[in-house]
The first five atom37 places (N, CA, C, CB, O) and aatype in JSON, in Angstrom:
{
  "aatype": [12, 18, 15, 13, 7, 19, 10, 9, 10, 6, 9, 19, 16, 7, 15, 11, 2, 19, 15, 13, 1, 7, 15, 6, 8, 7, 15, 10, 9, 7, 18, 0, 17, 2, 10, 17, 15, 5, 7, 11, 16, 11, 6, 10, 9, 3, 14, 16, 19, 11, 3, 16, 5, 3, 19, 2, 6, 0, 12, 1, 4, 9, 8, 19, 7, 12, 10, 4, 16, 5, 3, 15, 19, 9, 18, 1, 14, 2, 9, 15, 15, 19, 10, 10, 12, 10, 6, 15, 1, 9, 9, 8, 8, 14, 1, 14, 1, 11, 14, 16, 13, 8, 15, 13, 10, 2, 16, 7, 6, 9, 19, 3, 7, 5, 3, 19, 0, 16, 19, 2, 3, 9, 16, 13, 3, 8, 4, 1, 17],
  "atom_mask": [
    [1, 1, 1, 1, 1],
    [1, 1, 1, 1, 1],
    [1, 1, 1, 1, 1],
    [1, 1, 1, 1, 1],
    [1, 1, 1, 0, 1],
    [1, 1, 1, 1, 1],
    [1, 1, 1, 1, 1],
    [1, 1, 1, 1, 1],
    [1, 1, 1, 1, 1],
    [1, 1, 1, 1, 1],
    [1, 1, 1, 1, 1],
    [1, 1, 1, 1, 1],
    [1, 1, 1, 1, 1],
    [1, 1, 1, 0, 1],
    [1, 1, 1, 1, 1],
    [1, 1, 1, 1, 1],
    [1, 1, 1, 1, 1],
    [1, 1, 1, 1, 1],
    [1, 1, 1, 1, 1],
    [1, 1, 1, 1, 1],
    [1, 1, 1, 1, 1],
    [1, 1, 1, 0, 1],
    [1, 1, 1, 1, 1],
    [1, 1, 1, 1, 1],
    [1, 1, 1, 1, 1],
    [1, 1, 1, 0, 1],
    [1, 1, 1, 1, 1],
    [1, 1, 1, 1, 1],
    [1, 1, 1, 1, 1],
    [1, 1, 1, 0, 1],
    [1, 1, 1, 1, 1],
    [1, 1, 1, 1, 1],
    [1, 1, 1, 1, 1],
    [1, 1, 1, 1, 1],
    [1, 1, 1, 1, 1],
    [1, 1, 1, 1, 1],
    [1, 1, 1, 1, 1],
    [1, 1, 1, 1, 1],
    [1, 1, 1, 0, 1],
    [1, 1, 1, 1, 1],
    [1, 1, 1, 1, 1],
    [1, 1, 1, 1, 1],
    [1, 1, 1, 1, 1],
    [1, 1, 1, 1, 1],
    [1, 1, 1, 1, 1],
    [1, 1, 1, 1, 1],
    [1, 1, 1, 1, 1],
    [1, 1, 1, 1, 1],
    [1, 1, 1, 1, 1],
    [1, 1, 1, 1, 1],
    [1, 1, 1, 1, 1],
    [1, 1, 1, 1, 1],
    [1, 1, 1, 1, 1],
    [1, 1, 1, 1, 1],
    [1, 1, 1, 1, 1],
    [1, 1, 1, 1, 1],
    [1, 1, 1, 1, 1],
    [1, 1, 1, 1, 1],
    [1, 1, 1, 1, 1],
    [1, 1, 1, 1, 1],
    [1, 1, 1, 1, 1],
    [1, 1, 1, 1, 1],
    [1, 1, 1, 1, 1],
    [1, 1, 1, 1, 1],
    [1, 1, 1, 0, 1],
    [1, 1, 1, 1, 1],
    [1, 1, 1, 1, 1],
    [1, 1, 1, 1, 1],
    [1, 1, 1, 1, 1],
    [1, 1, 1, 1, 1],
    [1, 1, 1, 1, 1],
    [1, 1, 1, 1, 1],
    [1, 1, 1, 1, 1],
    [1, 1, 1, 1, 1],
    [1, 1, 1, 1, 1],
    [1, 1, 1, 1, 1],
    [1, 1, 1, 1, 1],
    [1, 1, 1, 1, 1],
    [1, 1, 1, 1, 1],
    [1, 1, 1, 1, 1],
    [1, 1, 1, 1, 1],
    [1, 1, 1, 1, 1],
    [1, 1, 1, 1, 1],
    [1, 1, 1, 1, 1],
    [1, 1, 1, 1, 1],
    [1, 1, 1, 1, 1],
    [1, 1, 1, 1, 1],
    [1, 1, 1, 1, 1],
    [1, 1, 1, 1, 1],
    [1, 1, 1, 1, 1],
    [1, 1, 1, 1, 1],
    [1, 1, 1, 1, 1],
    [1, 1, 1, 1, 1],
    [1, 1, 1, 1, 1],
    [1, 1, 1, 1, 1],
    [1, 1, 1, 1, 1],
    [1, 1, 1, 1, 1],
    [1, 1, 1, 1, 1],
    [1, 1, 1, 1, 1],
    [1, 1, 1, 1, 1],
    [1, 1, 1, 1, 1],
    [1, 1, 1, 1, 1],
    [1, 1, 1, 1, 1],
    [1, 1, 1, 1, 1],
    [1, 1, 1, 1, 1],
    [1, 1, 1, 1, 1],
    [1, 1, 1, 1, 1],
    [1, 1, 1, 0, 1],
    [1, 1, 1, 1, 1],
    [1, 1, 1, 1, 1],
    [1, 1, 1, 1, 1],
    [1, 1, 1, 1, 1],
    [1, 1, 1, 0, 1],
    [1, 1, 1, 1, 1],
    [1, 1, 1, 1, 1],
    [1, 1, 1, 1, 1],
    [1, 1, 1, 1, 1],
    [1, 1, 1, 1, 1],
    [1, 1, 1, 1, 1],
    [1, 1, 1, 1, 1],
    [1, 1, 1, 1, 1],
    [1, 1, 1, 1, 1],
    [1, 1, 1, 1, 1],
    [1, 1, 1, 1, 1],
    [1, 1, 1, 1, 1],
    [1, 1, 1, 1, 1],
    [1, 1, 1, 1, 1],
    [1, 1, 1, 1, 1],
    [1, 1, 1, 1, 1]
  ],
  "atom_positions": [
    [[17.55, -144.33, -21.6], [16.99, -142.9, -21.51], [17.64, -142.29, -22.53], [17.21, -142.12, -20.16], [16.94, -141.89, -23.46]],
    [[18.79, -142.12, -22.59], [19.48, -141.52, -23.88], [18.6, -141.4, -25.43], [20.79, -142.53, -24.12], [18.32, -140.49, -26.22]],
    [[18.33, -143.1, -25.32], [17.88, -143.22, -26.49], [16.39, -142.67, -27.05], [18.01, -144.47, -26.61], [16.1, -142.34, -28.21]],
    [[15.64, -142.67, -25.99], [14.23, -142.17, -26.1], [14.45, -140.79, -26.19], [13.25, -142.54, -24.91], [13.63, -140.21, -26.9]],
    [[15.42, -140.0, -25.62], [15.77, -138.74, -25.8], [15.79, -138.47, -27.37], [0.0, 0.0, 0.0], [15.06, -137.66, -27.92]],
    [[16.63, -139.18, -27.95], [17.07, -138.94, -29.23], [15.85, -139.35, -30.04], [18.4, -139.71, -29.6], [15.61, -138.55, -30.95]],
    [[15.1, -140.28, -29.95], [13.99, -140.38, -30.46], [12.82, -139.48, -30.38], [13.73, -141.31, -30.14], [12.07, -139.4, -31.35]],
    [[12.59, -138.79, -29.3], [11.87, -137.68, -29.42], [12.54, -136.35, -30.36], [11.61, -137.33, -27.99], [12.03, -135.92, -31.4]],
    [[13.47, -135.97, -29.89], [14.12, -135.03, -30.78], [13.96, -135.5, -32.58], [15.82, -135.0, -30.22], [13.61, -134.77, -33.5]],
    [[14.29, -136.7, -32.61], [13.87, -137.02, -34.51], [12.73, -136.97, -34.89], [14.14, -138.4, -35.17], [12.38, -136.72, -36.04]],
    [[11.82, -137.3, -33.69], [10.27, -136.7, -34.33], [9.63, -135.47, -34.55], [9.36, -137.06, -33.68], [8.94, -135.06, -35.48]],
    [[10.11, -134.81, -33.18], [9.61, -133.59, -33.37], [10.35, -132.83, -34.43], [9.6, -132.91, -32.15], [9.66, -132.17, -35.2]],
    [[11.73, -132.82, -34.61], [12.63, -132.21, -35.61], [12.03, -132.72, -37.16], [14.31, -132.75, -35.29], [12.03, -131.95, -38.12]],
    [[11.66, -133.75, -37.21], [11.82, -134.63, -38.39], [13.35, -134.81, -38.86], [0.0, 0.0, 0.0], [13.28, -134.98, -40.08]],
    [[14.0, -134.83, -38.67], [15.48, -135.0, -38.65], [15.67, -136.06, -38.33], [16.25, -134.25, -37.93], [14.84, -136.5, -37.53]],
    [[16.82, -137.02, -38.77], [17.44, -138.26, -38.14], [18.72, -137.71, -37.3], [17.9, -139.44, -39.36], [19.23, -136.76, -37.89]],
    [[19.19, -137.95, -36.41], [20.54, -138.15, -35.85], [21.77, -138.34, -36.89], [20.47, -139.37, -34.96], [22.9, -137.88, -36.82]],
    [[21.31, -139.0, -37.65], [22.78, -139.45, -38.11], [22.68, -138.34, -39.68], [22.97, -141.69, -38.44], [23.63, -138.29, -40.46]],
    [[21.5, -137.61, -39.9], [21.92, -136.89, -40.94], [22.88, -135.49, -40.23], [20.5, -136.47, -41.86], [22.95, -134.7, -41.17]],
    [[23.37, -135.09, -39.42], [24.07, -134.31, -38.66], [25.7, -134.5, -38.88], [23.6, -134.56, -37.3], [26.62, -133.71, -38.69]],
    [[25.68, -135.75, -39.32], [27.12, -136.09, -39.42], [28.28, -135.53, -40.23], [27.11, -137.2, -39.74], [28.2, -135.65, -41.45]],
    [[29.19, -135.02, -39.78], [30.15, -134.21, -40.67], [29.86, -132.62, -40.92], [0.0, 0.0, 0.0], [30.55, -131.93, -41.66]],
    [[28.35, -132.01, -39.95], [28.46, -130.74, -39.89], [28.82, -130.26, -38.43], [27.27, -130.19, -40.42], [29.11, -131.03, -37.51]],
    [[28.76, -128.8, -38.34], [29.64, -128.16, -37.28], [28.87, -128.6, -36.3], [29.92, -126.59, -37.27], [29.51, -128.46, -35.25]],
    [[27.72, -129.1, -36.08], [27.16, -129.72, -34.98], [27.57, -130.93, -34.51], [26.01, -129.82, -35.15], [27.88, -131.04, -33.32]],
    [[27.61, -131.83, -35.22], [28.34, -133.05, -35.18], [27.16, -134.28, -34.91], [0.0, 0.0, 0.0], [27.37, -135.47, -35.18]],
    [[25.78, -133.72, -34.29], [24.83, -134.65, -33.63], [23.28, -133.67, -34.09], [25.26, -134.86, -31.64], [23.27, -132.46, -34.33]],
    [[22.24, -134.48, -34.11], [20.84, -133.46, -33.54], [21.32, -133.13, -32.27], [19.16, -134.26, -33.35], [21.7, -131.96, -32.41]],
    [[21.5, -133.43, -31.2], [21.97, -132.85, -29.95], [22.27, -132.09, -30.01], [22.66, -133.17, -29.32], [21.49, -131.18, -29.73]],
    [[23.75, -131.72, -30.44], [24.37, -130.38, -30.48], [23.37, -129.56, -31.58], [0.0, 0.0, 0.0], [23.33, -128.4, -31.17]],
    [[22.84, -129.64, -32.38], [22.19, -128.79, -33.0], [21.3, -128.17, -32.4], [21.78, -129.2, -33.89], [21.14, -126.96, -32.56]],
    [[20.16, -129.31, -31.15], [19.45, -128.81, -30.58], [19.89, -127.56, -29.53], [18.91, -129.79, -30.18], [19.61, -126.38, -29.36]],
    [[20.39, -128.18, -29.18], [21.67, -127.39, -27.68], [21.85, -126.12, -28.66], [23.85, -128.52, -27.16], [21.23, -125.12, -28.3]],
    [[22.61, -126.0, -29.84], [22.98, -124.76, -30.15], [21.85, -123.94, -30.36], [23.8, -124.74, -31.22], [21.97, -122.77, -30.03]],
    [[20.61, -124.37, -30.92], [19.43, -123.48, -30.85], [18.62, -122.98, -29.49], [18.52, -124.15, -31.62], [18.22, -121.89, -29.08]],
    [[18.57, -124.39, -29.01], [17.96, -123.87, -27.64], [18.88, -122.94, -26.75], [17.59, -125.12, -26.73], [18.4, -121.85, -26.47]],
    [[20.24, -123.25, -26.24], [20.56, -121.77, -25.75], [20.28, -120.41, -26.41], [21.85, -121.72, -25.61], [20.04, -119.38, -25.79]],
    [[20.36, -120.57, -27.86], [19.77, -119.35, -28.29], [18.33, -118.62, -28.23], [19.99, -119.44, -29.34], [17.95, -117.51, -28.59]],
    [[17.76, -119.59, -27.7], [16.3, -119.13, -27.91], [16.12, -119.13, -28.75], [0.0, 0.0, 0.0], [15.82, -118.03, -29.19]],
    [[16.12, -120.09, -29.57], [15.63, -120.22, -30.93], [14.63, -121.89, -31.13], [17.2, -120.13, -32.0], [14.03, -122.35, -32.11]],
    [[14.78, -122.26, -30.11], [13.89, -123.49, -30.22], [12.84, -123.81, -30.79], [13.57, -123.79, -29.39], [12.47, -124.98, -30.86]],
    [[12.22, -122.87, -31.27], [10.79, -122.88, -32.21], [11.51, -123.63, -33.95], [9.98, -120.62, -32.43], [10.98, -124.32, -34.82]],
    [[12.81, -123.08, -33.82], [13.46, -123.27, -35.39], [13.84, -125.14, -35.53], [15.31, -122.06, -35.54], [14.25, -125.77, -36.49]],
    [[13.49, -125.58, -34.12], [13.62, -127.12, -34.3], [12.47, -127.92, -34.92], [13.85, -127.73, -32.98], [12.46, -128.83, -35.76]],
    [[11.59, -127.34, -34.3], [9.88, -128.26, -35.01], [9.92, -128.26, -36.22], [8.23, -127.57, -34.77], [10.29, -127.26, -36.84]],
    [[9.49, -129.49, -36.85], [9.26, -129.99, -38.12], [8.27, -129.06, -38.47], [8.88, -131.46, -38.24], [7.35, -128.85, -37.68]],
    [[8.34, -128.42, -39.67], [7.61, -127.44, -40.28], [5.82, -127.96, -40.52], [8.49, -127.14, -41.74], [4.89, -127.2, -40.79]],
    [[5.77, -129.1, -40.37], [4.5, -129.59, -40.85], [3.48, -129.54, -38.98], [4.84, -131.57, -41.79], [2.27, -129.66, -38.79]],
    [[4.63, -129.31, -37.91], [4.15, -129.1, -36.48], [3.83, -127.58, -36.37], [5.31, -129.56, -35.34], [2.91, -126.99, -35.8]],
    [[4.79, -127.19, -37.01], [5.26, -125.7, -36.41], [3.61, -124.25, -36.38], [6.9, -125.05, -37.92], [3.17, -123.51, -35.51]],
    [[3.33, -124.45, -37.49], [2.11, -124.04, -37.68], [0.48, -124.44, -37.44], [2.28, -123.94, -38.6], [-0.58, -124.16, -37.99]],
    [[1.0, -125.46, -36.06], [-0.42, -125.76, -35.9], [-0.18, -125.29, -34.18], [-1.02, -127.62, -36.38], [0.72, -124.58, -33.74]],
    [[-1.2, -125.9, -33.5], [-1.62, -125.78, -31.94], [-0.8, -126.51, -31.25], [-3.03, -126.23, -31.55], [-0.78, -126.39, -30.02]],
    [[-0.1, -127.27, -31.79], [0.8, -128.09, -31.03], [2.23, -127.48, -30.77], [0.93, -129.38, -31.75], [3.08, -128.28, -30.37]],
    [[2.6, -126.2, -30.94], [4.29, -125.68, -30.79], [4.45, -125.61, -29.11], [4.66, -123.77, -31.62], [5.56, -125.51, -28.6]],
    [[3.32, -125.67, -28.38], [3.84, -126.09, -26.82], [4.25, -127.1, -26.54], [3.06, -126.05, -25.87], [5.24, -127.28, -25.83]],
    [[3.4, -128.19, -27.16], [3.49, -129.32, -26.96], [5.11, -129.95, -27.38], [2.31, -129.84, -27.65], [5.91, -130.37, -26.54]],
    [[5.34, -129.9, -28.69], [6.61, -129.85, -29.1], [8.07, -129.07, -28.39], [6.34, -129.37, -30.26], [9.28, -129.29, -28.32]],
    [[7.24, -128.21, -28.0], [8.46, -127.36, -27.18], [8.94, -128.31, -25.5], [7.6, -125.4, -26.71], [9.9, -128.56, -24.77]],
    [[7.88, -128.48, -25.62], [7.65, -129.47, -24.47], [8.94, -130.7, -24.3], [6.11, -130.25, -24.8], [9.86, -130.86, -23.5]],
    [[8.41, -131.52, -25.6], [8.69, -132.46, -26.15], [10.34, -132.23, -26.29], [7.82, -132.61, -27.32], [11.06, -132.9, -25.54]],
    [[10.9, -131.41, -27.11], [12.1, -131.07, -27.16], [12.89, -130.78, -25.69], [12.06, -129.98, -28.02], [13.89, -131.48, -25.51]],
    [[12.58, -129.92, -24.73], [13.14, -129.86, -23.59], [12.86, -131.64, -22.89], [12.39, -128.45, -22.74], [13.82, -132.13, -22.3]],
    [[12.18, -132.08, -22.95], [12.23, -133.69, -22.39], [13.25, -134.1, -22.88], [11.12, -134.73, -22.76], [14.24, -134.35, -22.19]],
    [[13.23, -134.28, -24.59], [14.08, -135.02, -25.13], [15.56, -134.62, -25.0], [0.0, 0.0, 0.0], [16.41, -135.47, -25.25]],
    [[15.87, -133.52, -24.67], [17.52, -132.63, -24.08], [17.19, -132.86, -22.31], [17.64, -130.18, -24.67], [17.64, -131.97, -21.6]],
    [[16.87, -133.34, -22.01], [17.19, -133.57, -20.4], [17.5, -135.42, -20.44], [15.46, -133.0, -19.16], [18.16, -135.98, -19.57]],
    [[16.87, -136.14, -21.66], [16.8, -137.36, -21.66], [18.39, -137.59, -22.36], [15.42, -137.9, -22.43], [18.78, -138.75, -22.25]],
    [[19.32, -136.67, -23.03], [20.27, -136.96, -23.82], [21.57, -136.26, -22.97], [19.93, -136.44, -25.32], [22.71, -136.11, -23.42]],
    [[21.07, -135.88, -21.62], [22.16, -135.3, -20.95], [23.43, -136.45, -20.8], [21.59, -134.75, -19.49], [23.12, -137.57, -20.4]],
    [[24.56, -136.21, -21.06], [26.08, -136.72, -21.05], [25.91, -137.51, -19.67], [27.45, -135.35, -21.05], [26.0, -138.72, -19.9]],
    [[25.74, -137.32, -18.59], [25.85, -138.06, -17.57], [24.5, -138.79, -16.95], [26.48, -137.26, -16.7], [23.61, -137.97, -16.74]],
    [[24.2, -140.02, -16.63], [22.82, -140.71, -16.66], [22.38, -139.65, -15.15], [22.86, -142.9, -16.48], [21.26, -139.19, -14.96]],
    [[23.29, -139.51, -14.44], [22.81, -138.78, -12.99], [22.02, -137.5, -13.26], [24.18, -138.31, -11.99], [21.52, -136.73, -12.45]],
    [[22.02, -137.47, -14.44], [21.42, -135.9, -14.79], [19.98, -136.31, -15.59], [22.68, -134.8, -16.03], [19.09, -135.49, -15.84]],
    [[19.95, -137.65, -15.9], [18.62, -137.94, -16.82], [17.54, -138.18, -16.09], [18.7, -139.1, -17.74], [17.8, -138.8, -15.06]],
    [[16.18, -137.86, -16.3], [15.08, -138.24, -15.59], [15.15, -139.52, -16.02], [13.8, -137.51, -15.8], [15.67, -139.96, -17.05]],
    [[14.46, -140.24, -14.93], [13.87, -141.54, -14.83], [12.66, -141.25, -16.0], [13.32, -141.96, -13.12], [12.45, -140.13, -16.47]],
    [[11.86, -142.57, -16.41], [10.98, -142.83, -17.24], [9.86, -142.18, -16.36], [10.9, -144.32, -17.68], [9.07, -141.49, -17.0]],
    [[9.62, -142.27, -14.89], [8.38, -141.74, -14.4], [8.49, -140.17, -14.51], [8.09, -142.24, -12.89], [7.52, -139.54, -14.93]],
    [[9.7, -139.48, -14.13], [9.72, -138.19, -14.14], [9.15, -138.01, -16.16], [11.56, -137.59, -13.49], [8.21, -137.3, -16.53]],
    [[9.79, -138.61, -16.81], [9.73, -138.03, -18.02], [8.11, -138.3, -18.26], [10.83, -138.69, -19.14], [7.55, -137.21, -18.42]],
    [[7.51, -139.02, -18.3], [6.2, -139.32, -18.22], [4.94, -138.15, -17.18], [6.37, -140.85, -17.61], [3.76, -138.0, -17.49]],
    [[5.34, -137.78, -16.51], [5.21, -136.2, -15.62], [5.2, -135.54, -16.62], [6.4, -135.58, -14.53], [4.22, -135.23, -17.29]],
    [[6.29, -135.28, -16.81], [6.57, -133.79, -17.68], [6.18, -133.93, -19.01], [8.16, -133.28, -17.76], [6.2, -132.86, -19.61]],
    [[5.68, -135.33, -19.97], [5.01, -134.91, -20.94], [3.5, -134.91, -20.61], [5.37, -135.64, -22.05], [2.69, -134.72, -21.51]],
    [[3.12, -135.12, -19.41], [1.65, -135.1, -19.61], [1.19, -133.96, -18.91], [0.93, -136.34, -19.14], [0.0, -133.68, -18.93]],
    [[2.21, -133.13, -18.15], [1.73, -132.02, -17.52], [1.95, -130.89, -18.29], [2.26, -131.86, -16.28], [2.88, -130.84, -19.09]],
    [[0.98, -129.75, -18.09], [1.13, -128.59, -18.52], [1.78, -127.72, -18.36], [0.54, -128.22, -18.49], [1.58, -126.62, -18.88]],
    [[2.9, -128.04, -17.43], [3.81, -126.92, -16.45], [4.81, -126.91, -17.39], [4.41, -127.36, -14.73], [5.14, -128.04, -17.75]],
    [[5.34, -126.08, -17.85], [6.43, -125.76, -18.34], [7.95, -125.98, -17.56], [6.14, -124.52, -18.61], [9.0, -126.19, -18.17]],
    [[7.8, -125.87, -16.01], [9.12, -125.31, -15.45], [9.41, -126.92, -15.37], [9.16, -124.16, -13.84], [8.71, -127.75, -14.77]],
    [[10.8, -127.21, -16.24], [11.63, -128.43, -15.86], [12.64, -127.96, -15.75], [11.75, -129.55, -16.64], [12.94, -126.79, -15.98]],
    [[13.6, -129.18, -15.22], [15.28, -128.73, -15.01], [15.74, -128.08, -16.56], [16.47, -130.4, -14.57], [15.03, -128.19, -17.55]],
    [[16.81, -127.52, -16.55], [17.5, -126.6, -17.46], [18.17, -127.73, -17.96], [18.39, -125.31, -16.9], [18.72, -128.44, -17.12]],
    [[18.28, -128.15, -19.53], [19.17, -129.45, -19.0], [21.06, -128.5, -19.49], [18.58, -131.54, -20.35], [21.2, -127.28, -19.52]],
    [[21.86, -129.21, -19.7], [23.22, -129.02, -19.44], [23.63, -129.0, -20.5], [23.89, -129.83, -18.68], [23.04, -129.66, -21.36]],
    [[24.6, -128.36, -20.79], [25.24, -128.15, -22.26], [26.0, -129.98, -22.31], [26.75, -126.4, -22.29], [26.17, -130.79, -21.41]],
    [[26.31, -130.02, -23.81], [26.41, -131.26, -23.87], [28.14, -131.48, -24.05], [25.41, -131.81, -25.04], [28.62, -130.51, -24.63]],
    [[28.77, -132.13, -23.82], [30.31, -131.92, -23.55], [30.8, -133.02, -25.14], [30.93, -132.71, -21.49], [31.8, -132.72, -25.79]],
    [[30.11, -133.95, -25.43], [30.33, -134.84, -26.16], [29.61, -135.14, -27.01], [30.54, -135.62, -25.69], [28.82, -136.03, -26.66]],
    [[29.45, -134.62, -28.48], [27.96, -135.04, -28.91], [28.5, -135.33, -30.27], [26.56, -133.82, -28.79], [27.65, -135.0, -31.1]],
    [[29.56, -135.8, -30.83], [29.94, -136.1, -32.2], [30.17, -137.34, -32.39], [30.99, -135.45, -32.63], [30.67, -138.03, -31.5]],
    [[29.79, -137.93, -33.76], [29.85, -139.03, -34.36], [31.05, -138.94, -34.83], [28.91, -139.31, -35.23], [31.69, -137.95, -35.19]],
    [[31.47, -140.65, -34.79], [32.63, -140.98, -35.9], [32.7, -140.23, -37.38], [32.49, -142.52, -36.23], [31.7, -140.32, -38.09]],
    [[33.71, -139.6, -37.8], [33.31, -139.23, -39.14], [33.62, -140.87, -39.83], [34.33, -137.73, -39.84], [34.15, -141.88, -39.37]],
    [[32.86, -140.47, -41.43], [33.14, -141.88, -41.78], [34.92, -142.3, -41.93], [32.3, -142.11, -43.28], [35.81, -141.46, -42.0]],
    [[35.06, -143.29, -41.95], [36.75, -143.59, -41.64], [37.21, -144.27, -42.84], [0.0, 0.0, 0.0], [36.43, -145.01, -43.44]],
    [[38.4, -144.08, -43.25], [39.0, -144.81, -44.29], [39.92, -145.51, -43.78], [39.48, -144.11, -45.31], [40.11, -145.52, -42.57]],
    [[40.51, -146.09, -44.48], [41.64, -147.33, -44.22], [42.55, -147.03, -44.86], [41.38, -148.76, -44.6], [42.59, -146.65, -46.03]],
    [[43.95, -147.28, -43.59], [44.92, -146.6, -43.67], [46.12, -147.88, -43.63], [44.87, -145.44, -42.53], [46.44, -147.93, -42.44]],
    [[46.7, -148.65, -44.18], [48.0, -149.58, -43.67], [46.65, -150.77, -43.28], [49.31, -148.77, -41.95], [46.89, -151.29, -42.19]],
    [[45.79, -151.1, -43.69], [44.85, -152.2, -43.55], [44.1, -151.76, -42.29], [0.0, 0.0, 0.0], [43.32, -152.61, -41.84]],
    [[44.17, -150.79, -41.75], [43.25, -150.12, -40.69], [42.46, -149.29, -40.75], [43.69, -149.67, -39.91], [42.6, -148.27, -41.43]],
    [[41.25, -149.61, -39.88], [40.23, -148.28, -40.77], [40.44, -147.3, -39.67], [38.17, -148.59, -41.12], [40.69, -147.65, -38.52]],
    [[40.33, -146.07, -40.05], [40.64, -144.56, -39.41], [39.49, -143.91, -39.33], [41.61, -143.61, -40.22], [38.73, -143.74, -40.28]],
    [[39.3, -143.48, -38.04], [38.38, -142.56, -37.81], [38.48, -141.12, -36.68], [37.38, -143.42, -37.48], [38.9, -141.06, -35.53]],
    [[38.1, -140.45, -37.26], [38.37, -139.14, -36.49], [36.93, -138.49, -36.03], [39.25, -138.03, -37.5], [35.91, -138.42, -36.72]],
    [[37.11, -138.05, -34.73], [36.27, -137.24, -33.69], [36.49, -136.22, -33.3], [36.11, -137.66, -32.72], [37.47, -136.37, -32.57]],
    [[36.11, -134.87, -33.29], [36.86, -133.75, -32.87], [38.25, -133.6, -32.69], [36.46, -133.45, -31.89], [38.84, -133.31, -31.65]],
    [[38.84, -133.9, -34.16], [40.15, -133.67, -34.36], [40.93, -135.27, -33.5], [40.54, -131.91, -33.61], [42.14, -135.14, -33.3]],
    [[40.47, -136.27, -33.15], [41.26, -137.28, -32.34], [41.13, -138.29, -33.04], [40.9, -137.56, -30.96], [40.02, -138.78, -32.85]],
    [[41.84, -138.93, -33.89], [41.97, -139.61, -34.43], [41.92, -141.33, -33.83], [42.86, -139.05, -34.9], [42.65, -141.6, -32.87]],
    [[41.01, -142.47, -34.47], [41.22, -143.53, -33.64], [41.7, -144.87, -34.92], [39.66, -143.8, -32.61], [41.42, -144.82, -36.12]],
    [[42.27, -145.7, -34.37], [43.06, -146.82, -35.27], [41.82, -147.89, -34.86], [45.01, -147.33, -34.69], [41.57, -148.0, -33.65]],
    [[41.12, -148.59, -35.71], [40.06, -149.84, -35.24], [41.4, -150.89, -35.85], [38.01, -149.97, -36.26], [41.76, -151.13, -37.0]],
    [[41.85, -151.31, -34.62], [43.14, -153.14, -34.87], [41.68, -153.81, -35.31], [44.29, -154.36, -32.73], [40.57, -153.51, -34.89]],
    [[42.14, -155.06, -36.56], [41.8, -155.9, -36.68], [42.67, -156.9, -36.36], [41.37, -155.83, -37.55], [43.89, -156.91, -36.55]],
    [[41.72, -158.04, -35.67], [42.35, -159.41, -34.91], [42.41, -160.52, -36.11], [41.23, -160.05, -33.46], [42.83, -161.66, -35.88]]
  ]
}
């Protein structure tokens, strides 16, 4: 479900998840949450869709995408629920929870023969065998 949610967000926004690496949001999910929590969800919609009658459908897709990308699998809907939400004209769906960890590894560097990467100021060493 998680990957499906990311795919939905990528389609509706017209942006790739990886395009947010190194940004303050860390990922498309972080960016989407930030705008959604500020009531600015329409700013997420790809400009080619924003000026059409499909805005409500795009908003519903964003909501479903955010539910599918919840941190814990217990908060993510199953595929049957996702299909019902996408087919339904009813907008009342569960509220997504704030993502706790949505950053990607920054591009690593090699230090003393090891790959080093940083996530939210935490450094990981990738040992080579």
